[in-house]
C-alpha positions as a Python dict, from the first residue, in 0.01 Angstrom:
ca = {
    (1, 'M'): (0, 0, 0),
    (2, 'R'): (126, 346, -92),
    (3, 'I'): (122, 639, 149),
    (4, 'Q'): (-202, 742, 318),
    (5, 'A'): (-187, 1122, 363),
    (6, 'V'): (-392, 1278, 643),
    (7, 'L'): (-442, 1643, 543),
    (8, 'G'): (-522, 1875, 829),
    (9, 'A'): (-393, 1625, 1083),
    (10, 'G'): (-401, 1704, 1452),
    (11, 'G'): (-773, 1694, 1526),
    (12, 'V'): (-969, 1410, 1682),
    (13, 'I'): (-1095, 1272, 1348),
    (14, 'G'): (-740, 1268, 1206),
    (15, 'R'): (-624, 1084, 1516),
    (16, 'E'): (-900, 822, 1507),
    (17, 'L'): (-849, 777, 1132),
    (18, 'S'): (-473, 730, 1178),
    (19, 'L'): (-520, 474, 1454),
    (20, 'C'): (-751, 273, 1229),
    (21, 'L'): (-524, 302, 923),
    (22, 'S'): (-231, 175, 1128),
    (23, 'T'): (-386, -172, 1143),
    (24, 'S'): (-332, -214, 768),
    (25, 'T'): (-30, 5, 684),
    (26, 'D'): (274, 170, 839),
    (27, 'R'): (286, 431, 561),
    (28, 'I'): (84, 718, 708),
    (29, 'R'): (179, 1080, 645),
    (30, 'Q'): (56, 1343, 892),
    (31, 'V'): (19, 1681, 715),
    (32, 'S'): (-49, 2011, 889),
    (33, 'R'): (131, 2330, 982),
    (34, 'N'): (268, 2158, 1293),
    (35, 'P'): (223, 1784, 1239),
    (36, 'R'): (277, 1521, 1506),
    (37, 'Q'): (290, 1144, 1495),
    (38, 'V'): (-13, 947, 1603),
    (39, 'N'): (161, 612, 1544),
    (40, 'A'): (531, 552, 1597),
    (41, 'T'): (594, 491, 1226),
    (42, 'D'): (406, 797, 1096),
    (43, 'E'): (583, 1037, 860),
    (44, 'T'): (524, 1406, 932),
    (45, 'R'): (512, 1677, 667),
    (46, 'A'): (467, 2046, 751),
    (47, 'A'): (244, 2222, 497),
    (48, 'D'): (-9, 2504, 481),
    (49, 'L'): (-309, 2386, 276),
    (50, 'L'): (-359, 2746, 163),
    (51, 'D'): (-31, 2714, -28),
    (52, 'P'): (-90, 2523, -355),
    (53, 'K'): (273, 2419, -400),
    (54, 'A'): (312, 2297, -43),
    (55, 'T'): (-18, 2111, -66),
    (56, 'A'): (81, 1934, -387),
    (57, 'L'): (417, 1834, -241),
    (58, 'A'): (247, 1697, 70),
    (59, 'I'): (17, 1484, -146),
    (60, 'A'): (292, 1357, -380),
    (61, 'G'): (351, 983, -360),
    (62, 'S'): (29, 907, -176),
    (63, 'D'): (-239, 663, -284),
    (64, 'T'): (-513, 833, -83),
    (65, 'A'): (-547, 1177, 74),
    (66, 'Y'): (-794, 1231, 357),
    (67, 'L'): (-903, 1593, 393),
    (68, 'V'): (-1001, 1619, 759),
    (69, 'A'): (-892, 1979, 819),
    (70, 'G'): (-1076, 2219, 1046),
    (71, 'L'): (-1053, 2595, 1013),
    (72, 'K'): (-1113, 2859, 1278),
    (73, 'Y'): (-1486, 2871, 1353),
    (74, 'D'): (-1536, 3209, 1190),
    (75, 'T'): (-1761, 3279, 892),
    (76, 'T'): (-1521, 3523, 728),
    (77, 'V'): (-1232, 3278, 759),
    (78, 'W'): (-1445, 3001, 611),
    (79, 'Q'): (-1558, 3218, 318),
    (80, 'E'): (-1203, 3323, 237),
    (81, 'Q'): (-1007, 3006, 306),
    (82, 'W'): (-1220, 2694, 250),
    (83, 'P'): (-1252, 2738, -129),
    (84, 'W'): (-873, 2777, -155),
    (85, 'V'): (-808, 2471, 60),
    (86, 'M'): (-1046, 2260, -146),
    (87, 'R'): (-907, 2384, -478),
    (88, 'N'): (-546, 2323, -370),
    (89, 'V'): (-624, 1971, -249),
    (90, 'I'): (-822, 1883, -562),
    (91, 'D'): (-545, 2012, -788),
    (92, 'G'): (-278, 1831, -589),
    (93, 'C'): (-468, 1501, -603),
    (94, 'K'): (-530, 1535, -978),
    (95, 'R'): (-163, 1614, -1039),
    (96, 'H'): (-38, 1307, -853),
    (97, 'G'): (-317, 1061, -934),
    (98, 'T'): (-421, 1046, -570),
    (99, 'R'): (-768, 950, -450),
    (100, 'L'): (-943, 1199, -222),
    (101, 'V'): (-1166, 1139, 79),
    (102, 'F'): (-1330, 1456, 210),
    (103, 'F'): (-1463, 1446, 567),
    (104, 'D'): (-1757, 1688, 573),
    (105, 'N'): (-2034, 1803, 807),
    (106, 'V'): (-2407, 1849, 745),
    (107, 'Y'): (-2427, 2230, 729),
    (108, 'A'): (-2497, 2224, 353),
    (109, 'Y'): (-2826, 2041, 413),
    (110, 'G'): (-2970, 2324, 621),
    (111, 'R'): (-3274, 2252, 838),
    (112, 'V'): (-3420, 1914, 744),
    (113, 'E'): (-3761, 1774, 831),
    (114, 'G'): (-3707, 1408, 912),
    (115, 'S'): (-3371, 1236, 878),
    (116, 'M'): (-3069, 1357, 683),
    (117, 'T'): (-2950, 1099, 428),
    (118, 'E'): (-2691, 1094, 152),
    (119, 'E'): (-2970, 1196, -89),
    (120, 'T'): (-3071, 1507, 107),
    (121, 'P'): (-3035, 1810, -126),
    (122, 'F'): (-2824, 2110, -36),
    (123, 'D'): (-3043, 2386, 107),
    (124, 'P'): (-2820, 2582, 347),
    (125, 'C'): (-2983, 2830, 582),
    (126, 'S'): (-2660, 2976, 721),
    (127, 'R'): (-2351, 3145, 580),
    (128, 'K'): (-2133, 2860, 703),
    (129, 'G'): (-2369, 2617, 532),
    (130, 'E'): (-2334, 2812, 208),
    (131, 'V'): (-1956, 2771, 227),
    (132, 'R'): (-1984, 2397, 287),
    (133, 'A'): (-2229, 2359, -3),
    (134, 'R'): (-1991, 2552, -228),
    (135, 'I'): (-1684, 2341, -155),
    (136, 'A'): (-1878, 2014, -165),
    (137, 'T'): (-2016, 2114, -505),
    (138, 'M'): (-1662, 2188, -626),
    (139, 'L'): (-1563, 1833, -538),
    (140, 'L'): (-1881, 1675, -674),
    (141, 'D'): (-1827, 1851, -1007),
    (142, 'E'): (-1477, 1701, -1032),
    (143, 'M'): (-1611, 1357, -943),
    (144, 'R'): (-1888, 1374, -1203),
    (145, 'S'): (-1650, 1489, -1474),
    (146, 'G'): (-1430, 1188, -1416),
    (147, 'N'): (-1127, 1404, -1338),
    (148, 'L'): (-1081, 1272, -986),
    (149, 'R'): (-1156, 959, -785),
    (150, 'A'): (-1305, 1094, -467),
    (151, 'M'): (-1584, 1064, -214),
    (152, 'I'): (-1755, 1275, 51),
    (153, 'V'): (-1798, 1128, 399),
    (154, 'R'): (-2029, 1311, 638),
    (155, 'S'): (-2076, 1303, 1011),
    (156, 'A'): (-2334, 1449, 1245),
    (157, 'D'): (-2213, 1665, 1533),
    (158, 'F'): (-1969, 1443, 1716),
    (159, 'Y'): (-1853, 1345, 2062),
    (160, 'G'): (-1601, 1101, 2201),
    (161, 'P'): (-1283, 1058, 2407),
    (162, 'G'): (-1047, 1347, 2331),
    (163, 'A'): (-1303, 1535, 2121),
    (164, 'V'): (-1226, 1856, 2306),
    (165, 'Q'): (-1376, 2081, 2037),
    (166, 'S'): (-1712, 1904, 2048),
    (167, 'F'): (-2022, 2061, 2198),
    (168, 'P'): (-2086, 1789, 2462),
    (169, 'H'): (-1726, 1800, 2582),
    (170, 'A'): (-1747, 2163, 2691),
    (171, 'T'): (-2108, 2179, 2804),
    (172, 'V'): (-2162, 1835, 2955),
    (173, 'F'): (-1859, 1613, 3020),
    (174, 'T'): (-1609, 1862, 3161),
    (175, 'R'): (-1874, 2028, 3374),
    (176, 'L'): (-1980, 1694, 3521),
    (177, 'K'): (-1618, 1609, 3596),
    (178, 'A'): (-1580, 1941, 3777),
    (179, 'G'): (-1899, 1888, 3978),
    (180, 'R'): (-2083, 2161, 3788),
    (181, 'T'): (-2428, 2157, 3627),
    (182, 'P'): (-2431, 2047, 3261),
    (183, 'Q'): (-2556, 2298, 3005),
    (184, 'W'): (-2752, 2274, 2680),
    (185, 'V'): (-2840, 2532, 2418),
    (186, 'G'): (-3168, 2573, 2232),
    (187, 'N'): (-3450, 2330, 2302),
    (188, 'P'): (-3338, 2044, 2530),
    (189, 'R'): (-3648, 1847, 2430),
    (190, 'A'): (-3548, 1835, 2062),
    (191, 'V'): (-3379, 1519, 1933),
    (192, 'H'): (-3014, 1578, 1847),
    (193, 'T'): (-2806, 1302, 1690),
    (194, 'F'): (-2435, 1271, 1771),
    (195, 'T'): (-2167, 1062, 1598),
    (196, 'Y'): (-1911, 882, 1815),
    (197, 'T'): (-1564, 980, 1692),
    (198, 'P'): (-1407, 629, 1697),
    (199, 'D'): (-1694, 518, 1470),
    (200, 'A'): (-1616, 805, 1232),
    (201, 'G'): (-1245, 720, 1216),
    (202, 'R'): (-1315, 352, 1157),
    (203, 'A'): (-1560, 427, 876),
    (204, 'V'): (-1337, 680, 697),
    (205, 'A'): (-1042, 438, 706),
    (206, 'L'): (-1256, 155, 568),
    (207, 'L'): (-1415, 366, 293),
    (208, 'G'): (-1082, 516, 185),
    (209, 'Q'): (-944, 168, 119),
    (210, 'S'): (-1259, 39, -53),
    (211, 'A'): (-1246, 85, -431),
    (212, 'Q'): (-1623, 59, -473),
    (213, 'A'): (-1687, 341, -224),
    (214, 'Y'): (-1549, 611, -454),
    (215, 'G'): (-1775, 838, -655),
    (216, 'Q'): (-2034, 845, -375),
    (217, 'T'): (-2139, 1028, -60),
    (218, 'W'): (-2148, 835, 267),
    (219, 'H'): (-2272, 898, 620),
    (220, 'V'): (-2058, 747, 895),
    (221, 'P'): (-2222, 499, 1137),
    (222, 'T'): (-2432, 693, 1386),
    (223, 'T'): (-2684, 558, 1633),
    (224, 'R'): (-3046, 634, 1554),
    (225, 'E'): (-3148, 627, 1920),
    (226, 'P'): (-3386, 928, 1941),
    (227, 'L'): (-3208, 1096, 2231),
    (228, 'T'): (-3302, 1454, 2316),
    (229, 'G'): (-3059, 1702, 2470),
    (230, 'E'): (-3231, 1641, 2801),
    (231, 'G'): (-3194, 1266, 2755),
    (232, 'F'): (-2826, 1300, 2663),
    (233, 'V'): (-2754, 1497, 2980),
    (234, 'R'): (-2962, 1263, 3196),
    (235, 'L'): (-2765, 962, 3068),
    (236, 'A'): (-2432, 1142, 3114),
    (237, 'C'): (-2525, 1231, 3473),
    (238, 'E'): (-2616, 870, 3546),
    (239, 'L'): (-2290, 737, 3401),
    (240, 'A'): (-2085, 998, 3586),
    (241, 'G'): (-2257, 910, 3913),
    (242, 'R'): (-2408, 1258, 3947),
    (243, 'P'): (-2765, 1368, 4016),
    (244, 'Y'): (-2951, 1489, 3707),
    (245, 'R'): (-2934, 1866, 3665),
    (246, 'L'): (-2949, 2081, 3354),
    (247, 'Q'): (-2910, 2448, 3264),
    (248, 'A'): (-3072, 2537, 2930),
    (249, 'A'): (-2970, 2855, 2744),
    (250, 'P'): (-3231, 2986, 2496),
    (251, 'R'): (-3137, 3178, 2181),
    (252, 'W'): (-3189, 3523, 2335),
    (253, 'M'): (-2942, 3443, 2612),
    (254, 'L'): (-2681, 3319, 2366),
    (255, 'R'): (-2730, 3630, 2155),
    (256, 'L'): (-2666, 3845, 2463),
    (257, 'M'): (-2362, 3641, 2562),
    (258, 'G'): (-2235, 3663, 2203),
    (259, 'L'): (-2186, 4036, 2247),
    (260, 'F'): (-1893, 3946, 2472),
    (261, 'V'): (-1792, 3595, 2356),
    (262, 'P'): (-1713, 3580, 1980),
    (263, 'V'): (-1747, 3201, 1947),
    (264, 'L'): (-2104, 3219, 2077),
    (265, 'R'): (-2179, 3495, 1830),
    (266, 'E'): (-2049, 3270, 1551),
    (267, 'N'): (-2276, 2988, 1665),
    (268, 'E'): (-2594, 3196, 1663),
    (269, 'E'): (-2675, 3125, 1296),
    (270, 'M'): (-2644, 2751, 1362),
    (271, 'M'): (-2900, 2748, 1644),
    (272, 'Y'): (-3163, 2590, 1418),
    (273, 'Q'): (-2974, 2264, 1475),
    (274, 'F'): (-3057, 2279, 1846),
    (275, 'E'): (-3402, 2431, 1831),
    (276, 'H'): (-3549, 2162, 1606),
    (277, 'D'): (-3503, 1786, 1571),
    (278, 'Y'): (-3166, 1698, 1413),
    (279, 'R'): (-3171, 1339, 1289),
    (280, 'F'): (-2892, 1172, 1094),
    (281, 'D'): (-2930, 843, 906),
    (282, 'S'): (-2638, 611, 831),
    (283, 'G'): (-2830, 313, 699),
    (284, 'K'): (-2638, 311, 370),
    (285, 'I'): (-2296, 232, 517),
    (286, 'E'): (-2444, -4, 775),
    (287, 'A'): (-2605, -209, 499),
    (288, 'A'): (-2310, -194, 258),
    (289, 'Y'): (-2030, -271, 505),
    (290, 'G'): (-2201, -414, 812),
    (291, 'L'): (-2074, -136, 1039),
    (292, 'E'): (-2268, -94, 1361),
    (293, 'P'): (-2272, 243, 1543),
    (294, 'T'): (-2176, 263, 1908),
    (295, 'P'): (-2475, 306, 2143),
    (296, 'Y'): (-2491, 629, 2340),
    (297, 'R'): (-2452, 451, 2674),
    (298, 'T'): (-2117, 305, 2565),
    (299, 'G'): (-1990, 621, 2397),
    (300, 'I'): (-2091, 859, 2675),
    (301, 'A'): (-1936, 634, 2939),
    (302, 'A'): (-1606, 634, 2749),
    (303, 'S'): (-1620, 1010, 2697),
    (304, 'V'): (-1683, 1085, 3064),
    (305, 'G'): (-1412, 839, 3170),
    (306, 'A'): (-1154, 993, 2936),
    (307, 'I'): (-1157, 1334, 3106),
    (308, 'A'): (-871, 1372, 3351),
}
């Protein structure tokens, strides 16, 4: 097997992906501005994905490139930088005959009545969603033209051990560990699906090495247990050995807090995801590859236990 290049390495998905890839190859290349090994045999390559030459060099010699990068959670940054990152990666993969696996989110779908599937059309209702729809369309156009062997792999909001940038980590798990009351935003009685990060890494690694998976969009295995925000917190409290308590922050409170906390201001346009049911369906990959998602009870227990 030729090199497997993890572009935008350093995040939790890149780590889980690399751990799974290591069971079948010792030729993994970690690519980021400040790359670090996940496995002892990993190659590291420093590169800025905004630099087309550096991106192409980082991709050279690889069989598959996995674009798992995350940019600063800022609309302006996304609008300016994501199209360049996608274009540079596409061009680099085409130049070197490398297959591309793009790990995406669900922002391009917008608000969906019922469950999100791979067939859900793009209908973004946020500026960040418009950016994600734009870059996904760039890649889909290349795939349809036959210029590039690629796929899009999507996840719901995620949680898991070491997923320190995830919503539940900050609002639920760390607060429980510190003896504080967990928090939720929006409507705690709305269903909100979460993907367990080890499941995401396992699925991306499997799909990237499966020839028949290319040319398609996939959803990673995600439990369809209809857990509400309230139910998620109740289960986390039980598993942490704490009494059930919950602080819910409505939109108006977040808007007020956003005047002083920029990240909350950036999240305001995404509140539709927490005010209405957010259901994610992964039946396609479960049927095609027999992958079973981790139940919430198992995943939440591991997430709570992983916090020092």
